[in-house]
N, C-alpha and C positions, 0 to 999 in steps of 0.2 A: 337507575342509580346503583352503582357498584358499592360493595361493602367498603367501609372506611378502613384503609390499611394502617396497620400499626407496626409493620415490619420493614422489610427491605425497600419496598416502593416508597414509603414515607421517608426512609433514609436517603434515597436518591433524589427525591423532590426537595428535601431540605438541602441536599448537596448543591443542587442547581441554584437555589436561593443564595447559598454561601458563596458560590463562584460569582454570582452577580454582585454581591456585597463587596467581595475582594476587588472586582473590576471597577466599581464605583470609587473605592478608596485608593486605588492604585495611582491616579494622577497626582494626588497630594503626596503620597508616600514616595513617588519617584523623585521628588525634589529634595528628599532628606537623605543624609548619609546612611547607608545600610538599608534604604527603603526597598531596593531591588531584592535583597535577601528576605525581607519581611513578606513581600508579595509572593515570591516563589515558595517560601516556607509555608505560608498559609495555603497556597495551592497544593503543596505536597500533602499537608494534613487532610485537606478536603478530599483530594483524590484517593488517599489511602482509606479514608472512611467509605468513600464510594466503592472502592475495591472490596471491602469487607461486606458491604450491602449487596454487591453483585454476587459474591460467593454464597451468601445466605439465600439470595433469590434463585440461584442455580439449583440448589437442592431442595428448596421449599415449594409450596403450592403457588400457583399464579395469583396475583393480587390486582384489583381494579379500583379505580377511583374516578368520579366525575365531579368537576368543579364548575361553578357558574362563570366561566371565562370563555374566551374565544367567540365562536359564532353563537348568536343569541338562541337559536333554536336547537342546538345540539350540545352546547357546553364544551368544556375541555375534558377529553377522556384520556386517562393514563392507565397503563397496564404494564406489569412486570411479569413476564413468563420466562421460561428457560432460555428461549432464543434471545430476548432482549437482555437478560441477565448475563449471558455469555459475552455478548458484545460490550456490555457495560464493564465487564471484567477486563476485556482487552483495552477499552478506552481509558479506564482509570488506572490500570497497570502502566500503560504508556504515559498517561498524564503524570502519575507519581514519579516515574523515572525522569521524565523531562523536567519536572519542577525541581527535583533534587539536583540534577545535573546543572540546571540553570542558576542555582545558588552560587556556584563558582563561575560558570561561564558568563552569567549576566554581568559580572564586574567589568568585563571588557566591552560591554555594549555601548556604542557611541551615542545612541539616542534612546535611552531606556524609557522615556516618557511616551515614545511611540510604540513601544512593545508591551509594557507592563499592563495597561488597561485591557488590552485585547487578548492576552494570553489566558487569564481565567475565564473571560467571556467565551473564548473558543472551546475550552473544556466543558463549560456549562452547557453550551449549545449542543455539543455532541451528545451529552447525556440526555438532553431534552428530546432529541430525535429518537433515542432508543426507548424512552418510556412513553412517548406519544402514542395514543390509540385512536386517533381520528386524523383525517387528512389535513385539516386546518392546523392542528398543533404540530403535526409532523412537518409540514411545509414551513411553518413559522420557525421551528428549530433548525430546519435545513438551511433556510435563508440566513438566519442569524449565524450559523456555522460558516457559511460562505463569506459573509461580510466580515466577520471577525478574522478569518484566515486571510482574506484579501488585504485587510489593513496591516496584517503582519508581513505579508509579502512585500508591500510597498513601504515598510518601515524605514528603509534606507532610500528615501525618495530623491536623493541627489543624483542617483544613477539613472540614466535613460533606459538602460537594459531592465532595471527593476520596474520602472514604470510601464514598460512594454509588457513585462511578465504579468504585472497586475491587471493590465487592460485585457490581455488574452484570457487570463484566469476568470475575471468577472464576467466576461462575455460567455465563456463556456459554462460557467456556473449558472448563469441566468437561463441559458438554453436547456441545461439539464433539469432545472426546476420546472420549466414550462412542460417538458416531456412528462415529468412525474405528476404534475397537476392534471394533465390530460389523462394519464393512466388512472388516477383516482377518480376523475370525473366519469370515465367509462365504467369503472367498477361500482360507483355509487348509483349510476343510472338516473333516470328522470325524476325519481323520488327525492334525490339529494340526500341519501343515507350515507353521510360521510364518516360515521363511526366505523372503525374496523370490524367490530362485532356484527354490525348490519351488513357490511360487505361480505363477510364470511358466509352469512346465512343466505344471502340473495342468490338466486339462480342466474348464471351468466351464460349467454350464448357463445357458440364457438368463435364467431367473428369478434365479439367483445373481448374474450380472453386472449385471442391471438393478437389483437391490437394492443391490449394491455401488456402482454409479454414483450412486444417490440418496443413500446414506449418505455417500459421499465428497464429494458436492456440498454437503450440509448440514454435515458435519464440518469440511471445509476452508473452506467458505464462511463459517462462523461466525467463524473466525479471520481470514479475508481481509476480511470486511465486506460480503458480498453481502446485498442487501435480501431479506427482512426480518430478517436475522441481524446487522444492522449496529449495533444500538442501543448496544453498549458503546463503539464507536469514537469518536463525538463527545463522550462523557463522559470517556474515559480519556486521550485526547490532550491536552486542555487541562490535565488534572490533573498529568501527568508533567512533569519538567523538559524543556526544549526539545530538548536533544540526545537524550534518551530518546524523546520524541515523534517525532523524525526517524527513529530506529531502528524504532520500532513501526510507523510509517506507511510508510516507504520500504523497510524491510528485512523485518520480521517478517511482514507481509502477503504478501511474496513467498515466504517459507518455506511459508505456507499454499498458495500457488499450486503450489509444488513438490510438496507432498503430494498435491494433486489430480491433477497430471500423472503422478506416480509410480504412483498407484493405477489411474487410469482409462486412461491411454495405455500403461502398461507391464504392470502385474500382472493386469489384468482381461482381457487378450487383445484380439483384433480387435474393433472396435466394430461394432454394428449400425447400420443406416441412420438410426435415429431418435434415437441418443444425443445428437446435437447440439442437438435441439429444446429440452430443458429448460435446457441450458447457455446457449444463445443467448438464450432468453427471460429467464433470470435476469440475464445480462450486460446486455442492452438496458435492462431496467427499472432495474437498479442504476445504470447510467451516468446515466440521465435524472433519476431521483429524487435521486441524490446531488448533482448540480450544482444542481438546483432548491433543495434545502435549503441548499446553500452560499451561494446568493444572498441568503438571508434572515438570515444570521448577522452579528452586529456584532463578535464576538470573533474576532480574527485566527486563532487556533489552531483554533477550531471551523470557520471557513471552510476551512482546510486539511484538517481531518479529513473533512469532508463531500466535499471534492474528492478525497480518497483513495478514497472509496467510488465516485465517478464513474470514476476511472481503473482500479480493480479491475473495474468493469463492462466497460470497454473491453478489458481483458486477457481476460476470460472470453468476450467475443464472439469474439475470435480463436481461443480454445481450442474454443469451440462450432463455429465454422466448420471447424476442422481435423477434428473428430470427424465432422461431417456429410460433408465431402468424402471422408475416408478410408472411412467406412462405405458410401459409394456408389461406391467404386472410383476416385476422382479424387485419387490420391496427390499429384500435382504441385500441384494447387490447395490441397490440405491442407498441403503443405509451405510454401506462401506464407502461409497463414493462421496456422500455428503460428509461423513466423518473425516475423510481425507481432506476435503475442502476446508472444513472448519478448523481442523488441526493445523493446516497451513496458514489460516488466518492468524492463529495464535503465534505460530512459529515466526512468521514474517514480521509480526509486531515486535518480537523479541530481537531477532538478529538485525532487522533494519534500523530500529532505534539504536542498537549498539553501534552499527557502522556509521550512522550519521553523527552520533556522539564522538566517535573516533575521528571522523573527518573534521568536526568542530574543534577537537583538541589539536589536531595538526594545524588547522587554520590559526588558532590562538597562538601556538608555539612558533609558527614560521611566518604567518601572514600570507601564506600561499595555498591555493587550491589546485594549481596545475601540477600534474604528476611530473612534468618535465622539469620542474623547479625543486623537486624533493630528492630523496635518496638518503640512505644511511641512518634513518630515524630509529632503527631498532637499538642503536647504541645510545642515543640521546633521550629516547622516550620508551624505555623498556616495558613499562606497564601498558601503555597505549598500544605498543606493538603486539604484546601478548594477547590482549583482548581483541584487537582487530584481527589477529590470526584466527581466533575462535570464531568470530563473526564471519570472516571470509570463508572458512571451512564449512560453517553451517549453511550459508546461503548457496554454497556450491554443492549442497546435498551430499556431503561426505560423511560416512558413518564414523563414530557413533553419535553424531550431533542431531539436533532436532529437525533440521531441514531434510535430512535423509529419511527420517521416520515418516513424515507426512508425504513426501514425494513417492516413497516406496508404497505407501497405501494407495496412492493415486494410480500407480502402475498395476497394482494388484486388481483394482477395479477395472482398469482397461483390459486386463487379461480375461475378464468375465464377459467381454462383449460378444463372443460367439453365441451366447445365450439369447441375444437380441434377435427378434424375428425380421424386422424390416431391413431390406438390403441396403438402404441408404445409410443406416447406422452401422451395419456390418462393415461397410467400406470406409465410412468416415472415422470411426473410433480408432482403428489401427493407424490410419494416416495421422490423426492427432497424436497418438502414442509415439509415432516416429518423430513428429515435430517436438514433442516434449523431450525425447531422448536427445535430439540435436540441441535443444535449448539447455539441457542439463550439462552437456559437454562444453558448450560455449560459455556457460556461466562459470564453470571451473577455470577455463582459460582466462576469462575476464578478470576473475579475482586473483588468480596467480599474477596476472599483469599488474593489477592495482597494488597488491601487497608487495610484490617484488620490486616494482619501480619506486614506490614511496618509502619502503622501510629497509630494503636491502641495498647492497652496493655502497657507493661512496656519495657523499652529499654533492649535488649538482650546483648548488648556490651557497652563498654565505649564510642566508637565512636558515637553510637546512642544517648547515654545519654548527650553527649557534643555538639550535632549538633546545628547549628544556622541557621537562615533564610538566604536565598541567596540575591544577590544584587537586586537593584530596576529594572534594565533592564530586568532581568529574570522574576521577579515577575510581572512586567507590561505586558510583552508579554503573560505570562500564563493567566493573568486576562483577557486580550483582547480576547484570543482564547476561554476561558470559556464563556465569554459573547456572542460570536458568536455561540457557541454550544446551548446556551439557546435561542437566537433569532431565529436561524434556526429551532428550535424545536417548539417554540410557534407560530411562524409566517411562516409556510412552504408554504403558498399559493403564496406569491410573488416569492419565489425561483422556485416553480413548473411552474408558468407562464413564468418566464424568461427562463427556460430550454426548453420551447416549440420552441424557436428560433433554438435550436439544433435538437430537435426531429422531427419537422414537415418535414424538407427536407429529412431526412433519412427514415422516416416511411410513408410519404404521408398522415399522419393524426396527430392529436394532442389531448391532454386531454382537457376536458372542462375548460373554463376560471375560475380560482379559485377566481379571484378578484371580480367576480359578486356574489359570494356566501355570504349570510348574516353571520354576527358575526365572520368573518374571519375563517370560517370552510373550510375544504377541502373535495371535493366529487370526488373520482377517476373516477367513471363511471356514477352513477346515485344516487339520494338521496334515492331511495327505496332500494338500495343495502347496502351502508355503507357511513359513514361520520366520520370525526374526527375534533375536535377543540382543538388544543394545548393550546390556550390562556385560554379557560375555565378550562382545566385540571390544568394549572398552577395556576390560581386564586383559584380553589378549594383546591389545595395543600397548598397554602399560608394561606387561611382562616382556613382550618381544623387544620393545624399545629399551627397557631397563637391561635386558640380557645383552643386547647389542652394545650398549654403553659399557657394561662390565667387561665384555670380551675385548672391546677395543682398548680400554684402559689397562687390561691385564696383559695383553700380548703385544701391544704397541710399545714403541720406545718411550721412556719416561722423560726424555730430554725435551725441554721447552724450546720450541722453535717459532720464530716470528718471521713472516715474510709478507710482502705486499700482495694484495688481491690479484688474482690472475688477470692479465690485461688483454685477454682475447687475442694475443698476437701483436698488439700495437705497442711500440716501444715508448710512446708518450704516456706519462702518468697523469693523464688529464681526465676528469670525470666525464667530459663530453664524449669519450670513446666508449662509454658504457651503452648498453641497450637503452633506448628511450621508449616511452609509451607508444609513440607512433611506429617505430620500427618493430616493436613486439607485435603490434596489431596488423602489420603489413600483409601477412599471408591471408588472414581473415578478410581484410579489406579488399584484397584483389580477387579472392574466390567468391565471396558472397555479396560484397557491398557495391561493386562496380556497376551492377545492373540494378539492384534494388534501390540504392541510395545515391546513384550517380557519383560514387566516390572517384576522385581524380587525384593524380600526383603530378603536379606541374614542376618540372625540374629546370632550374636555370644553371647551366654549366658555362662558366666563362671560357673563352678561347685560350689557346696556349699563349703565354706571355702576360695575360691579364691577371693581376694579383687580387682581384675582387673575389670574395668567397662564393662558393657554389651555394645555391639555395633550393629548397624543396618546399612547395606550398601544397597543403592537403585541403581538399574541399569535398563536401558531401551535403546532400539535402534530404529532407524528410519527404517521402512521396505523398504523405497526407497534405502537407502544405502545397506541394506542386499540383496535385490532382484535384484537391477538394477546396481548400481554404482560400488559395489565391484566386481561382476562378470565381468562387463565391463572393469574395471581397469586391472583385471587379463588377459583378452583377449587382451587388448591393449599392455600390457607388453609382451605377447607372440608374437604378431605380430611385435612389435618393435625388439624383438630379432631375428626374421626371416628376418626382413628388413635390418639387419646389413650386409647382403650379397650384397646389392646394391652398396656400394662404390667400390666393387671389380669387377664390371662388365666391359666388354670391350666396346670400342667405338661403335662397331657394335651392341652390345646388347642394348646400350642406344638408338641408332638410331632406332632400331627395336621397342622399347617401345614407342618412340615418334611417329613413323609412325602408330603404332596400335591405339594410342590414337587419332590421327588425323582422321583416317578412322572411328573410332567410333563416333566422333563428327559430321562428315559429314553425317553418316547414321542417326543420330538423327535429323539433319536439314532436311534431305530428307523425312523422314516420319512424320515430324511435321504437325499436322492437320492445 
């Protein structure tokens, strides 16, 4: 029995109860005027209190509690340590931002009664996963999180596409839960010690830990969006309301990252030298394929969904490097890699929430998600355009914003790979570094495309031409997140030092104290190797931009001149003569996607004299669907057809099947090491 907590853990447990109470009250409030604002306002207050509890838990001592709930023989174990406190901070920061944004955004919701009850339940379930300290409580929270988010995905159930997205999502979620259940069963062993503390103390054989690593990578990776387990993500994110998409992309995927870290870095024991290889390979492939597919999309929310896959790949590269370094006795390098991965967890939560909120603002103002139907929004939605520019620059890893800081740390960890002894890692890590460099370049092109097509140029449709800025709640939330992106980029040192509370217990080492470095610089390993100062870069950008503006205004003509935008040599003043999202992506599509994604351009050109318009039809497919899920679906259908014989068996045949299964399970227990 753990000590009774009186601090942050009790605060988070009461927070979970508060979210449950809000969820139960939401159906009645949804029918009242202003009920939506009440639910989201209460969720904001609860998430803010959870954020404060997580901050206190990050700097405080670990707390534990055992309640007489859950499985009768073990109870319900809860624990708040630095790792769970950090992810609780990320979850509740994202939850508070989404709740505040939804106070304004939720007024436009067509079916609030289908969203309001599940939104606080979703937030409460994610917090439950983070404080759970036994397999039963963890999986209960995990399933509750999956079911609540599934209900939010199919909130607009009149659309067949949304129902398909919900079906694919719940199937993948169930599969991931099964994999995690098997991983916990392996670590618990035949004694059934399902409490995390017992798993940590128990000795595990090499085969058991290897299987647990694979199951955790598949189970958590299916929720996080690792390739090829990512297929639900680009379907579910566009289907859900924008504030829910932000939570699923920026927050829920981080709960999956937490599950992987908890199992592999904590419960499974010290890593072997090769553990980083599958994690590194999965991360590098995921990052590259994710951003390539993002370049091919015309739907803003699908672009952001595939971009989430890319960033999850970057995080798993950091985690794979940490496993590789620690397994080879290089704990200090492992601390750098794990810090980079955790820093990117926080950064991605900030700028991806910001970008989804911006996409929701555009959707509210125009009714459009397709880039081909937008344009010129910078003049009609200046605040949204400004914050979206910050988010696009941050996710493109441009200095001095936060995305650059964490990706720079990841590359610094990659540069330490020559210290690794195994040749497999010596060859793999530079290859993964090259994939990350390619992904970073493609991400910049992707968000130049998204921002340029949506916000610059001339409106392509009447809806874009008549757009108006969104409500103050939405604008205020986006401005707050954009400010945090800037602060985390120009002052990364305090964030890195705070993360050492998480890194040190897991790696047995920590990065140098960044607060002791002069001029607020950061030095990952040593001053002789490399350093970075985001504040100086920020000041330099401000001075150089200000000086350029002063010189231009000082020496240029003061005459005011107005002229139409350059028409690229076309005499027709038609918005259709502008670059489109498809034409912008054409070089990338032809170079990279024709083989990987079978991207095709089918052109219909009428013969001379035919006045019908020429047409081009673009098509591409996901190799995961083509190579894995479609054949698997065919196989399942065939097996289901064969299984139709089961209802017609006799009672003796049923008893024979049950007896055979019992004998098999007894044999497994008998030979269990």
